C-alpha positions as CSV (number, residue, x, y, z in Angstrom):
1,M,229.0,-33.4,65.2
2,A,232.9,-31.8,64.9
3,G,230.6,-28.5,63.2
4,V,228.0,-28.5,65.9
5,L,229.8,-25.2,67.2
6,D,231.5,-24.1,64.1
7,S,229.4,-21.0,63.9
8,V,229.0,-20.3,68.0
9,N,231.0,-17.3,67.3
10,Q,228.4,-15.4,64.8
11,R,225.4,-16.0,67.5
12,T,226.5,-13.3,69.7
13,Q,223.4,-10.8,67.6
14,L,221.4,-12.7,70.1
15,V,222.3,-11.6,73.2
16,G,220.6,-8.3,74.3
17,Q,217.5,-9.6,72.5
18,N,216.5,-12.5,75.1
19,R,217.6,-14.9,73.0
20,L,219.8,-17.7,73.4
21,E,220.2,-21.0,72.0
22,L,220.5,-24.2,73.6
23,L,222.6,-27.4,72.6
24,L,220.1,-30.4,73.1
25,F,221.7,-33.6,74.5
26,N,221.0,-36.8,76.5
27,L,221.3,-38.8,79.5
28,G,220.9,-42.3,77.6
29,D,217.2,-42.4,78.9
30,N,213.5,-40.8,76.8
31,Q,214.5,-37.5,78.5
32,T,215.7,-34.3,76.5
33,Y,218.4,-31.3,78.0
34,G,219.7,-28.4,77.5
35,I,222.6,-25.9,78.2
36,N,223.2,-22.3,76.2
37,V,225.9,-22.9,73.8
38,F,227.8,-19.5,75.1
39,K,229.0,-21.9,78.2
40,V,229.6,-24.5,75.8
41,K,234.0,-24.5,74.6
42,E,234.1,-27.7,72.4
43,V,231.7,-31.1,72.3
44,L,233.9,-34.3,71.1
45,Q,234.0,-37.7,71.8
46,C,234.7,-39.0,75.1
47,P,238.5,-39.1,75.2
48,P,240.8,-41.8,77.6
49,L,239.7,-40.6,81.4
50,N,242.3,-41.4,83.9
51,E,241.0,-41.9,87.3
52,I,242.5,-40.1,90.1
53,P,242.5,-40.7,93.9
54,K,240.0,-39.7,96.3
55,R,238.0,-38.0,93.5
56,N,234.2,-37.6,93.9
57,P,231.9,-40.1,92.8
58,V,230.9,-37.6,89.9
59,V,233.8,-37.3,88.2
60,R,235.0,-40.3,86.2
61,G,238.5,-38.5,85.8
62,V,240.7,-36.3,83.7
63,A,241.1,-35.8,80.2
64,H,244.3,-34.0,78.6
65,I,242.8,-32.0,75.9
66,R,244.8,-29.0,74.1
67,G,247.4,-29.4,76.3
68,G,245.5,-28.9,79.8
69,T,244.3,-31.4,82.2
70,I,240.3,-31.3,82.7
71,P,238.1,-33.2,85.0
72,I,235.0,-34.5,83.1
73,M,231.6,-34.9,85.2
74,D,229.1,-37.7,84.9
75,L,225.9,-35.5,84.4
76,R,224.1,-38.4,84.8
77,R,225.3,-39.6,88.1
78,A,225.6,-35.9,89.5
79,T,221.8,-36.2,88.9
80,G,221.4,-38.3,91.1
81,S,221.1,-41.6,88.5
82,A,223.3,-44.4,88.1
83,P,226.8,-43.9,85.4
84,L,226.6,-43.6,82.3
85,T,228.3,-46.9,80.7
86,N,230.0,-47.2,77.2
87,L,232.1,-44.1,77.5
88,E,233.3,-44.8,74.5
89,T,230.2,-44.6,72.7
90,C,229.9,-41.1,74.9
91,F,230.3,-37.7,74.4
92,V,231.9,-34.3,76.2
93,I,231.1,-31.4,76.9
94,I,233.2,-28.8,77.6
95,T,232.0,-25.9,79.1
96,E,233.4,-22.4,81.4
97,Y,231.5,-21.9,84.3
98,N,232.9,-19.4,87.1
99,R,235.9,-18.6,85.7
100,S,236.8,-22.8,85.2
101,T,237.2,-25.7,82.6
102,Q,235.2,-28.8,83.0
103,G,234.2,-31.3,80.9
104,F,230.7,-32.8,81.1
105,L,229.1,-36.6,80.5
106,V,226.9,-37.0,78.3
107,K,225.0,-40.2,76.3
108,G,224.8,-38.0,73.7
109,V,224.3,-34.8,71.8
110,E,221.3,-33.8,69.3
111,R,221.3,-30.4,68.0
112,I,221.4,-26.6,68.7
113,V,218.1,-24.9,68.5
114,N,216.9,-21.0,69.1
115,M,215.0,-19.9,71.8
116,N,213.3,-16.6,73.1
117,W,214.0,-16.5,77.5
118,G,210.4,-15.5,77.4
119,D,209.7,-19.7,76.5
120,I,212.0,-20.9,78.9
121,H,210.5,-21.2,82.7
122,P,211.0,-22.0,85.8
123,P,211.1,-25.7,87.4
124,P,207.4,-26.8,88.6
125,K,206.7,-25.7,91.8
126,G,206.2,-29.6,92.9
127,A,210.1,-30.2,91.6
128,G,211.1,-30.1,94.6
129,R,213.8,-28.0,96.8
130,E,216.4,-31.1,95.5
131,N,215.8,-31.3,92.2
132,Y,218.8,-30.0,89.7
133,L,216.9,-28.1,87.3
134,T,217.5,-24.4,86.4
135,A,214.5,-24.2,84.7
136,V,212.1,-25.9,81.6
137,T,211.0,-25.4,77.9
138,Q,209.4,-26.8,75.3
139,V,210.9,-28.3,72.1
140,D,209.1,-29.6,69.4
141,N,206.7,-30.5,72.3
142,R,208.8,-32.3,74.0
143,L,209.9,-31.2,77.4
144,V,213.7,-29.9,77.2
145,E,215.1,-29.9,81.1
146,I,217.7,-27.2,81.5
147,I,220.3,-28.2,84.8
148,D,221.7,-26.5,87.5
149,V,225.3,-26.7,86.7
150,E,226.4,-24.1,89.2
151,K,224.9,-26.6,92.5
152,I,226.0,-29.7,90.8
153,L,229.5,-28.0,90.7
154,A,229.2,-26.7,94.2
155,E,228.2,-30.1,95.7
156,V,231.5,-31.8,93.7
157,S,233.8,-28.9,94.5
158,P,232.4,-26.6,97.0
159,M,234.1,-22.8,96.7
160,L,235.0,-20.8,99.2
161,D,232.0,-18.2,100.3
162,E,233.1,-16.6,102.9
163,V,234.5,-12.8,102.9
164,S,237.6,-11.6,104.3
165,A,238.1,-10.1,107.7
166,E,239.5,-7.0,106.6
167,V,236.7,-6.7,103.6
168,I,234.2,-7.5,106.5
169,Q,235.6,-4.5,108.6
170,D,235.7,-2.3,105.0
171,A,232.1,-2.8,104.7
172,Q,231.7,-1.7,108.2
173,A,233.6,1.2,108.8
174,E,230.7,3.1,106.4
175,T,227.7,3.7,108.8
176,T,225.8,5.9,107.1
177,V,224.6,4.0,103.9
178,L,221.0,2.5,103.0
179,K,222.1,-1.3,102.9
180,H,219.3,-3.2,101.0
181,V,220.3,-4.8,97.3
182,L,218.1,-6.5,95.2
183,V,219.1,-9.8,93.9
184,A,218.4,-11.9,90.8
185,D,219.7,-15.6,90.2
186,D,217.8,-18.0,89.0
187,S,219.8,-20.8,91.1
188,A,219.0,-21.4,93.8
189,I,222.6,-22.4,95.1
190,A,224.0,-19.1,93.7
191,R,220.9,-16.8,95.3
192,K,222.1,-18.1,98.7
193,Q,226.1,-17.8,97.8
194,I,225.2,-14.1,97.1
195,Q,223.3,-14.0,100.7
196,R,225.9,-15.1,102.7
197,V,228.2,-12.6,101.3
198,L,225.9,-9.6,101.5
199,A,224.5,-10.5,105.3
200,S,228.2,-10.5,106.1
201,L,228.7,-6.9,105.7
202,G,225.4,-6.3,107.5
203,I,223.3,-5.7,103.9
204,K,219.6,-6.9,103.6
205,T,218.3,-8.4,100.6
206,T,215.2,-9.4,98.0
207,V,215.6,-12.0,95.8
208,C,213.9,-12.6,92.9
209,K,214.4,-15.8,90.5
210,D,214.3,-14.4,87.1
211,G,214.6,-10.8,85.6
212,A,211.0,-10.6,85.1
213,E,210.3,-10.8,88.3
214,A,212.9,-8.3,89.7
215,L,211.2,-6.1,87.0
216,E,208.0,-6.5,88.3
217,Y,209.8,-5.6,92.3
218,L,211.1,-2.2,90.6
219,T,208.1,-1.4,88.9
220,D,205.7,-2.0,92.1
221,L,208.1,0.1,94.4
222,V,207.3,3.0,91.6
223,A,203.7,2.3,91.7
224,E,203.6,2.3,95.4
225,G,205.0,5.8,94.8
226,K,208.7,4.7,95.9
227,D,211.9,6.4,94.8
228,P,213.9,2.4,94.2
229,Y,217.1,4.4,94.1
230,H,216.4,5.4,97.4
231,E,215.4,2.0,98.1
232,L,218.1,-0.2,97.1
233,M,221.5,0.6,97.3
234,M,222.6,-1.7,94.0
235,V,220.6,-4.7,92.2
236,I,222.7,-7.8,91.4
237,S,221.9,-9.8,88.3
238,D,222.3,-12.6,87.2
239,I,222.4,-12.8,83.5
240,E,220.7,-16.3,82.2
241,M,217.2,-16.7,83.4
242,P,214.2,-17.5,82.2
243,E,211.6,-15.4,81.2
244,M,213.8,-12.7,81.1
245,D,217.7,-12.5,81.3
246,G,219.8,-10.1,82.9
247,Y,220.9,-8.7,80.0
248,T,217.2,-7.7,78.6
249,F,216.3,-7.1,82.9
250,T,219.0,-4.2,82.7
251,A,218.0,-2.3,79.0
252,E,214.7,-2.3,80.8
253,V,215.7,-0.8,84.2
254,R,217.7,2.1,81.5
255,A,214.2,2.3,79.7
256,H,212.6,3.5,82.9
257,P,212.3,6.9,83.5
258,K,212.0,5.9,87.5
259,L,214.9,3.6,87.1
260,A,217.1,4.3,84.8
261,N,219.5,5.7,87.6
262,M,219.8,2.5,89.5
263,H,223.1,1.2,90.1
264,I,223.4,-2.6,88.2
265,I,226.2,-5.2,88.7
266,L,225.6,-8.4,86.1
267,H,227.1,-11.3,88.1
268,T,227.1,-14.4,85.8
269,S,229.5,-17.6,85.3
270,L,229.3,-16.6,81.5
271,S,232.5,-15.0,81.3
272,G,234.8,-13.1,79.0
273,V,235.6,-10.2,76.7
274,F,231.9,-10.7,75.4
275,N,230.4,-10.4,78.5
276,E,232.2,-7.1,79.5
277,A,231.0,-5.8,75.9
278,M,227.8,-6.4,76.6
279,V,227.4,-4.8,79.6
280,K,228.4,-1.3,78.1
281,K,225.9,-2.0,75.5
282,V,223.0,-2.3,77.4
283,G,224.1,0.1,80.1
284,A,225.3,-2.1,83.4
285,N,227.4,-0.4,85.7
286,D,229.6,-2.9,86.5
287,F,230.0,-6.8,85.2
288,L,232.1,-9.7,87.7
289,A,232.5,-13.0,86.6
290,K,231.1,-15.5,89.9
291,F,232.2,-16.6,92.7
292,H,234.7,-15.2,94.5
293,P,233.4,-13.5,98.0
294,D,235.6,-10.9,98.4
295,E,235.6,-9.6,94.6
296,L,232.0,-9.2,95.2
297,A,232.3,-7.7,98.5
298,K,234.9,-5.2,97.3
299,R,232.4,-4.2,94.1
300,V,229.8,-3.6,97.1
301,N,232.0,-1.6,99.7
302,A,232.9,0.7,96.7
303,R,229.5,1.2,95.8
304,I,228.1,2.0,100.4
305,K,231.4,4.7,99.9
306,V,229.9,6.8,97.0
307,L,226.7,6.5,98.6
308,T,228.0,7.6,101.5
309,G,229.6,10.5,100.3
310,D,225.6,11.2,98.4
311,G,224.3,11.6,101.8
312,F,222.7,8.6,102.3
313,E,221.4,7.0,105.4
314,M,220.9,4.0,107.5
315,E,218.4,1.7,107.2
316,D,216.8,0.5,110.5
């Protein structure tokens, strides 16, 4: 297990080709789960945990790892099942989400598999709104479930999703621009967070669950004889999405003669220098790590100011 992530840094060529690699793990039952390798910093045997007062039951404690103190969350308990036992036999997957580092306690870690985002699909419609899945796929005829980590983090440690008054005032000062944004994100929690920010600025949204759906929406506008650039002030897209990831979505938009000038912000829980480099490679206009309401609002305000100068009109 010590060497399972040794070659992660050599895997960056997969991104931008609508591909990813999943680290497969289990929670002590017959179900297999997966997490994108690019969100994984380290996998290790569960270290000694120190309990903290008034903690959320999902947080089993904190661990001192490489000079830092990291909260360790029981992924089995977080998804509504009984907590894991015999922690000394369990593993911790250290991840980076939304600019923070945390560990997820799992029963066992299996292997890394190379996948195409086209083989990653949204959860079945019958799964219900309260499920913790963001996507599913098949590996060796086994169902692999990809957990909506953003939903778990939002429940364990809710983030502020309100825009400060001065940022709202700045947005309302501009009244001569089309205010409609296309949002693409596979996480229902993330979509709601973004929508609340944009609504506070008086901006309408159309939401899509993945890059393929967003691309279809844009091409449908073209087929209807409309100019997407004048219908939408921008597109805010996640990077990790089933069917088509944000990098591939951006590249497809740039390659389409009627869509090439769309303003695209890649807004993702994947952070780091690598992603900034990929943004430039695929031609996105901007990159923003999740989730800071004021930062997102300021990027939107900046776009409004540019469009105001271009003579856009206010949408009714």
